[in-house]
C-alpha positions as a printed NumPy array, in Angstrom:
array([[  0.128,  -0.011,   0.086],
       [  0.983,   3.676,   0.009],
       [  4.074,   4.519,   2.01 ],
       [  2.825,   8.199,   2.589],
       [ -0.76 ,   8.707,   3.523],
       [ -2.509,  12.074,   4.317],
       [ -6.2  ,  12.457,   5.541],
       [ -8.418,  15.053,   3.849],
       [-11.462,  16.318,   5.591],
       [-13.345,  18.907,   3.385],
       [-16.585,  20.585,   4.637],
       [-18.913,  21.494,   1.849],
       [-22.127,  23.671,   2.117],
       [-24.705,  21.332,   1.165],
       [-26.476,  18.839,   3.577],
       [-29.888,  18.472,   1.874],
       [-29.567,  17.896,  -1.803],
       [-28.992,  14.114,  -2.104],
       [-28.055,  14.123,  -5.897],
       [-25.488,  16.942,  -5.441],
       [-23.91 ,  14.851,  -2.291],
       [-23.714,  11.851,  -4.236],
       [-22.284,  13.565,  -7.289],
       [-19.59 ,  14.91 ,  -5.073],
       [-18.782,  11.507,  -3.522],
       [-18.661,  10.078,  -6.989],
       [-16.3  ,  12.693,  -8.063],
       [-13.967,  11.75 ,  -5.167],
       [-14.255,   7.878,  -5.804],
       [-12.92 ,   8.334,  -9.508],
       [ -9.664,   9.691,  -8.233],
       [ -6.721,   7.2  ,  -7.984],
       [ -4.497,   6.863,  -4.774],
       [ -7.146,   7.876,  -2.553],
       [ -9.866,   6.113,  -0.657],
       [-13.211,   7.864,   0.434],
       [-13.752,   6.674,   3.835],
       [-16.851,   8.434,   5.004],
       [-19.633,  10.932,   3.976],
       [-21.524,  12.63 ,   6.66 ],
       [-24.64 ,  15.153,   5.936],
       [-26.587,  17.151,   8.301],
       [-29.615,  18.861,   6.84 ],
       [-30.187,  21.204,   9.75 ],
       [-26.56 ,  22.623,   9.419],
       [-26.956,  22.048,   5.58 ],
       [-23.362,  20.866,   5.455],
       [-21.675,  17.78 ,   4.456],
       [-18.311,  16.315,   5.824],
       [-16.216,  14.117,   3.358],
       [-13.205,  11.979,   4.696],
       [-10.783,  10.61 ,   2.474],
       [ -7.144,   9.511,   2.487],
       [ -4.437,   8.759,   0.202],
       [ -0.937,   9.853,  -1.382],
       [ -0.231,  13.519,  -1.209],
       [ -0.662,  13.683,  -5.07 ],
       [ -3.717,  11.664,  -4.863],
       [ -5.32 ,  13.947,  -2.16 ],
       [ -4.536,  17.068,  -4.39 ],
       [ -6.139,  15.513,  -7.103],
       [ -9.102,  14.805,  -5.14 ],
       [ -9.554,  18.302,  -3.795],
       [ -9.521,  19.684,  -7.325],
       [-11.906,  17.067,  -8.541],
       [-14.365,  18.121,  -5.452],
       [-14.143,  21.687,  -6.473],
       [-14.807,  20.969, -10.073],
       [-18.182,  18.849,  -9.06 ],
       [-19.147,  21.352,  -6.202],
       [-19.039,  24.821,  -7.961],
       [-21.748,  24.19 , -10.731],
       [-24.   ,  22.765,  -8.192],
       [-23.85 ,  24.747,  -4.959],
       [-24.974,  28.572,  -4.905],
       [-24.25 ,  30.284,  -1.409],
       [-26.568,  32.865,  -2.454],
       [-29.335,  30.297,  -1.94 ],
       [-27.669,  28.618,   0.879],
       [-29.313,  28.659,   4.482],
       [-28.247,  26.576,   7.356],
       [-27.389,  26.71 ,  11.199],
       [-23.766,  26.13 ,  10.577],
       [-21.564,  29.344,   9.734],
       [-20.074,  29.221,   6.267],
       [-18.161,  31.413,   3.835],
       [-17.6  ,  29.049,   0.962],
       [-19.359,  26.425,  -1.261],
       [-16.309,  24.099,  -0.238],
       [-15.76 ,  25.878,   3.133],
       [-12.829,  24.398,   4.473],
       [-10.101,  21.923,   3.263],
       [ -7.806,  20.51 ,   6.017],
       [ -4.881,  18.165,   5.535],
       [ -3.714,  15.819,   8.437],
       [ -0.48 ,  13.9  ,   8.331],
       [ -1.127,  10.028,   8.883],
       [  1.9  ,   8.048,   7.829],
       [  5.191,   8.931,   6.25 ],
       [  4.595,  12.561,   6.275],
       [  5.351,  15.294,   8.429],
       [  3.029,  18.33 ,   9.58 ],
       [  5.445,  20.436,   7.399],
       [  4.913,  18.22 ,   4.554],
       [  1.187,  19.06 ,   4.859],
       [  1.779,  22.81 ,   5.211],
       [  3.492,  22.704,   1.958],
       [  0.753,  20.699,   0.388],
       [ -1.955,  23.059,   1.57 ],
       [ -0.07 ,  25.879,  -0.059],
       [  0.226,  23.91 ,  -3.379],
       [ -3.483,  23.131,  -3.259],
       [ -4.28 ,  26.706,  -2.319],
       [ -2.423,  28.128,  -5.436],
       [ -4.03 ,  25.562,  -7.427],
       [ -7.725,  26.323,  -6.267],
       [ -7.173,  30.006,  -7.131],
       [ -5.69 ,  29.391, -10.551],
       [ -8.161,  26.863, -11.661],
       [-11.612,  28.013,  -9.833],
       [-10.653,  31.837,  -9.164],
       [-11.969,  31.133,  -5.465],
       [ -9.846,  33.203,  -3.01 ],
       [ -7.968,  31.16 ,  -0.58 ],
       [ -6.984,  31.629,   3.053],
       [ -4.32 ,  29.512,   4.833],
       [ -5.24 ,  28.577,   8.483],
       [ -4.237,  26.471,  11.364],
       [ -0.395,  25.334,  11.175],
       [ -0.308,  26.837,   7.359],
       [ -1.465,  30.479,   8.606],
       [  0.695,  33.268,   7.315],
       [ -0.605,  35.475,  10.206],
       [ -1.326,  34.566,  13.766],
       [ -4.877,  35.862,  13.528],
       [ -5.47 ,  33.31 ,  10.757],
       [ -4.603,  30.446,  12.753],
       [ -8.38 ,  30.121,  13.951],
       [-10.722,  29.279,  11.427],
       [-13.576,  31.04 ,  13.154],
       [-11.654,  34.317,  12.895],
       [-11.39 ,  33.906,   9.153],
       [-14.864,  32.891,   8.751],
       [-16.491,  35.768,  10.882],
       [-18.944,  37.603,   8.596],
       [-19.71 ,  34.465,   6.759],
       [-20.29 ,  34.646,   2.992],
       [-22.427,  37.509,   3.08 ],
       [-20.137,  39.657,   5.043],
       [-16.931,  38.704,   2.956],
       [-17.746,  41.133,   0.099],
       [-16.761,  43.779,   2.359],
       [-14.408,  41.939,   4.645],
       [-12.12 ,  41.012,   1.778],
       [-11.577,  44.674,   0.74 ],
       [ -9.733,  45.305,   3.973],
       [ -5.952,  44.668,   3.547],
       [ -5.81 ,  42.726,   6.671],
       [ -7.991,  40.112,   5.021],
       [ -6.587,  40.104,   1.746],
       [ -6.37 ,  36.47 ,   0.827],
       [ -3.474,  34.369,   0.654],
       [ -3.971,  33.193,  -2.805],
       [ -6.117,  35.242,  -5.291],
       [ -7.519,  38.626,  -5.926],
       [ -9.478,  40.632,  -3.071],
       [-13.004,  39.629,  -4.802],
       [-15.24 ,  37.071,  -3.458],
       [-16.208,  34.408,  -5.916],
       [-19.976,  35.212,  -6.687],
       [-21.367,  31.879,  -5.999],
       [-18.625,  29.947,  -4.173],
       [-17.355,  32.493,  -1.597],
       [-13.861,  31.953,  -0.385],
       [-12.123,  28.803,   1.216],
       [ -9.789,  28.054,   4.149],
       [ -7.171,  25.567,   3.385],
       [ -4.354,  24.285,   6.082],
       [ -2.774,  21.605,   7.699],
       [ -3.705,  20.529,  11.252],
       [ -3.734,  17.761,  13.75 ],
       [ -6.738,  15.168,  13.825],
       [ -9.907,  16.941,  14.716],
       [-12.934,  15.36 ,  16.263],
       [-16.325,  16.749,  15.335],
       [-18.669,  16.192,  18.324],
       [-22.085,  17.37 ,  19.172],
       [-24.361,  17.061,  22.218],
       [-28.021,  17.396,  22.252],
       [-30.07 ,  18.837,  25.024],
       [-33.637,  18.209,  25.929],
       [-34.91 ,  21.815,  25.522],
       [-35.788,  24.191,  22.534],
       [-34.277,  27.217,  24.105],
       [-31.24 ,  27.845,  22.107],
       [-30.054,  30.484,  24.604],
       [-29.016,  27.73 ,  26.826],
       [-27.003,  25.846,  24.122],
       [-25.256,  29.245,  23.574],
       [-24.541,  29.886,  27.145],
       [-23.015,  26.261,  27.38 ],
       [-21.215,  26.667,  24.378],
       [-19.641,  29.824,  25.832],
       [-18.977,  28.279,  29.059],
       [-17.002,  25.336,  27.68 ],
       [-14.99 ,  26.56 ,  24.725],
       [-11.333,  27.689,  25.161],
       [-11.682,  31.019,  23.7  ],
       [-13.887,  32.223,  26.477],
       [-12.433,  30.597,  29.334],
       [-13.404,  27.078,  29.239],
       [-11.583,  23.916,  28.167],
       [ -8.544,  24.223,  25.908],
       [ -8.712,  22.751,  22.473],
       [-12.498,  23.028,  22.362],
       [-14.531,  25.335,  19.973],
       [-18.191,  25.317,  20.454],
       [-21.36 ,  26.99 ,  19.222],
       [-25.105,  26.509,  20.384],
       [-27.637,  25.775,  17.573],
       [-31.318,  25.185,  17.547],
       [-32.313,  21.874,  15.946],
       [-35.834,  22.706,  14.818],
       [-36.664,  19.524,  13.216],
       [-36.103,  17.636,  16.418],
       [-37.242,  20.229,  18.82 ],
       [-33.854,  20.197,  20.528],
       [-30.647,  22.26 ,  21.042],
       [-27.332,  21.201,  20.176],
       [-23.778,  22.222,  21.409],
       [-21.784,  21.733,  18.265],
       [-17.968,  21.285,  18.914],
       [-14.531,  20.709,  17.13 ],
       [-12.264,  19.01 ,  19.473],
       [ -8.802,  19.964,  18.257],
       [ -6.645,  17.909,  20.572],
       [ -8.346,  15.007,  22.115],
       [ -5.394,  13.673,  23.745],
       [ -5.179,  16.922,  25.954],
       [ -8.807,  17.499,  26.346],
       [-10.609,  14.099,  26.015],
       [-14.328,  13.603,  25.137],
       [-15.263,  12.501,  28.459],
       [-13.968,  15.715,  30.038],
       [-15.908,  17.622,  27.646],
       [-19.256,  15.736,  27.887],
       [-19.158,  15.941,  31.834],
       [-18.611,  19.675,  31.965],
       [-21.731,  19.923,  29.575],
       [-23.84 ,  17.848,  31.863],
       [-22.883,  19.947,  34.868],
       [-23.466,  23.21 ,  32.869],
       [-26.778,  21.729,  31.587],
       [-27.951,  20.833,  35.122],
       [-27.678,  24.551,  36.114],
       [-30.401,  25.314,  33.559],
       [-32.56 ,  22.233,  34.645],
       [-31.821,  20.545,  31.513],
       [-30.04 ,  17.218,  30.503],
       [-28.224,  15.484,  27.77 ],
       [-30.229,  13.407,  25.333],
       [-27.558,  12.011,  23.262],
       [-24.369,  12.934,  21.388],
       [-22.811,  12.249,  18.01 ],
       [-19.544,  12.052,  16.33 ],
       [-19.51 ,  13.556,  12.7  ],
       [-17.111,  11.793,  10.422],
       [-14.385,   9.507,  11.694],
       [-12.613,   9.112,  15.168],
       [ -9.439,   7.834,  16.167],
       [ -9.318,   4.533,  18.344],
       [ -7.274,   6.442,  20.837],
       [-10.178,   8.66 ,  21.559],
       [-12.565,   6.042,  22.013],
       [ -9.861,   4.167,  24.351],
       [-10.25 ,   7.26 ,  26.532],
       [-14.068,   6.755,  26.89 ],
       [-13.728,   3.213,  28.063],
       [-10.904,   4.223,  30.465],
       [-13.135,   7.074,  31.891],
       [-16.467,   5.384,  32.247],
       [-15.389,   1.714,  32.764],
       [-12.342,   2.667,  35.027],
       [-10.487,   0.493,  32.842],
       [ -7.151,   1.908,  32.537],
       [ -5.854,  -0.403,  29.663],
       [ -7.631,  -1.704,  26.554],
       [ -5.409,  -3.539,  24.276],
       [ -6.461,  -4.473,  20.65 ],
       [ -5.773,  -7.976,  21.725],
       [ -8.455,  -7.836,  24.415],
       [-11.16 ,  -7.419,  21.732],
       [-12.751, -10.687,  20.517],
       [-13.263, -10.057,  16.94 ],
       [ -9.503,  -8.662,  16.377],
       [ -8.305, -11.752,  17.962],
       [-10.4  , -14.   ,  15.732],
       [ -9.519, -11.854,  12.754],
       [ -5.761, -12.34 ,  13.681],
       [ -6.161, -15.989,  14.3  ],
       [ -7.932, -16.684,  10.908],
       [ -5.116, -14.674,   8.874],
       [ -2.579, -16.998,  10.583]])
């Protein structure tokens, strides 16, 4: 198999039109040297997350194929959803998996960013480890104002794109491209329809407002379910594990007389993050792969 593997997790501003989502997935599946691992779509957020992995060159080709398929099909002038967005393809992160370093992914992000502008005329902002300025490390800071606000924002010299002219693509907006560590998209639902509670809890737990480091959080109303959601990105699960986040949300929710209904992971999650859950809730300090029946059986059958 491949000696060098990069993960890529583009977020696309379409979570309702299944024909469009299938077309984007098909475009990725036609690219050699990558494997499409997962597609998660949320109609309330009106957003889809595509997870694929492959060689650096394969991943680069896949991003171009995704843009080529998405731009004719997604018009942000007509897009509405709970999740903030600034682009048809909103964000393109690269994550080192095997045989590549973070710096390799930074270089890859720059090459891809330049290619996106040259081929599609969508302005590109480099973020996370690829950021050219400290204020651009945080994706939320770049995205502030969203698609509608970017037509004025991009004219500010402080927000000139890293690739492209200071002019928003009329239907596809702008895109953030960067290299980062593994991120877990984690959402918690509460048994209330009062979005003020979700927003207050999000403010209490996110790192930028004094909560848990490596947690980014927003509160949303999920009208279809009559619930609210604390929607999060966990940017370093090793230092801020899922159980710590969930327990703090439970404690904050209790202050408002509400409770957690359920939680969800969007996309894929590393085994290490799940091991932390087992360790915390079962008080089981060690879960080795050979302790799992199915894995032992698979190994035995291979032998």
